[in-house]
C-alpha positions as a Markdown table, in Angstrom:
| # | Residue | x | y | z |
|---|---|---|---|---|
| 1 | Met | -41.4 | 148.4 | 89.0 |
| 2 | Lys | -40.3 | 146.8 | 92.3 |
| 3 | Tyr | -42.1 | 147.2 | 95.6 |
| 4 | Pro | -40.8 | 146.1 | 99.0 |
| 5 | Val | -43.1 | 143.8 | 100.9 |
| 6 | Ile | -43.1 | 142.5 | 104.4 |
| 7 | Leu | -43.7 | 138.8 | 105.1 |
| 8 | Ile | -45.1 | 137.9 | 108.5 |
| 9 | Pro | -45.2 | 134.2 | 109.5 |
| 10 | Ser | -48.5 | 133.1 | 110.9 |
| 11 | Asp | -50.3 | 129.8 | 112.0 |
| 12 | Gln | -51.9 | 129.7 | 108.5 |
| 13 | Gly | -48.7 | 130.4 | 106.5 |
| 14 | Phe | -47.7 | 134.0 | 105.7 |
| 15 | Ala | -49.4 | 137.4 | 105.8 |
| 16 | Val | -47.8 | 139.9 | 103.4 |
| 17 | Ser | -48.1 | 143.6 | 103.0 |
| 18 | Cys | -46.8 | 146.3 | 100.7 |
| 19 | Pro | -46.0 | 149.4 | 102.9 |
| 20 | Ala | -45.8 | 151.7 | 99.9 |
| 21 | Leu | -49.5 | 151.0 | 99.1 |
| 22 | Pro | -51.7 | 151.6 | 102.1 |
| 23 | Gly | -54.1 | 148.7 | 102.8 |
| 24 | Cys | -52.4 | 146.4 | 100.3 |
| 25 | Trp | -52.3 | 143.0 | 102.1 |
| 26 | Ser | -52.5 | 139.4 | 101.1 |
| 27 | Gln | -51.6 | 136.0 | 102.5 |
| 28 | Gly | -50.6 | 132.5 | 101.4 |
| 29 | Arg | -50.0 | 129.0 | 102.9 |
| 30 | Thr | -46.3 | 129.2 | 101.7 |
| 31 | Arg | -43.9 | 132.0 | 101.2 |
| 32 | Glu | -44.1 | 131.6 | 97.4 |
| 33 | Glu | -47.9 | 131.6 | 97.4 |
| 34 | Ala | -47.9 | 134.7 | 99.6 |
| 35 | Leu | -45.6 | 136.5 | 97.2 |
| 36 | Asp | -47.6 | 135.5 | 94.2 |
| 37 | Asn | -50.8 | 136.7 | 95.9 |
| 38 | Ile | -49.3 | 140.1 | 96.9 |
| 39 | Arg | -48.2 | 140.6 | 93.2 |
| 40 | Asp | -51.8 | 140.2 | 92.2 |
| 41 | Ala | -52.9 | 142.5 | 95.1 |
| 42 | Ile | -50.4 | 145.2 | 94.0 |
| 43 | Arg | -51.6 | 145.0 | 90.4 |
| 44 | Leu | -55.2 | 145.4 | 91.5 |
| 45 | Trp | -54.4 | 148.2 | 94.0 |
| 46 | Leu | -52.6 | 150.2 | 91.2 |
| 47 | Glu | -55.5 | 149.5 | 88.7 |
| 48 | Val | -58.1 | 150.8 | 91.2 |
| 49 | Ala | -55.9 | 153.8 | 92.1 |
| 50 | Glu | -55.6 | 154.8 | 88.4 |
| 51 | Glu | -59.3 | 154.5 | 87.9 |
| 52 | Asp | -60.0 | 156.6 | 90.9 |
| 53 | Ala | -57.5 | 159.3 | 89.8 |
| 54 | Ala | -59.1 | 159.4 | 86.3 |
| 55 | Arg | -62.6 | 159.7 | 87.8 |
| 56 | Glu | -61.5 | 162.4 | 90.2 |
| 57 | Ala | -59.8 | 164.4 | 87.4 |
| 58 | Gln | -63.0 | 164.3 | 85.4 |
| 59 | Ser | -65.2 | 165.4 | 88.3 |
| 60 | Glu | -63.0 | 168.4 | 89.0 |
| 61 | Ala | -62.8 | 169.4 | 85.4 |
| 62 | Gly | -59.1 | 168.7 | 85.6 |
| 63 | Ala | -56.7 | 166.6 | 83.6 |
| 64 | Leu | -54.9 | 163.4 | 84.3 |
| 65 | Ala | -51.2 | 163.6 | 83.6 |
| 66 | Glu | -48.1 | 161.3 | 84.2 |
| 67 | Val | -44.7 | 162.1 | 85.5 |
| 68 | Thr | -41.6 | 159.9 | 85.6 |
| 69 | Val | -39.6 | 160.0 | 88.8 |
């Protein structure tokens, strides 16, 4: 899946965020490093979101399901 990201030049290199995933930020000394780092950040963000959803479904006696959009 592709996610749009925003690269922001800074004195230390680049800050980068993924607007579709609130709070998903990273940085890097070069553009390439920043993009590599945000890929990792996105993977981790999605992993944690999935774990949180599963935990919430269990605590509410609900069920976790998937849909394709």
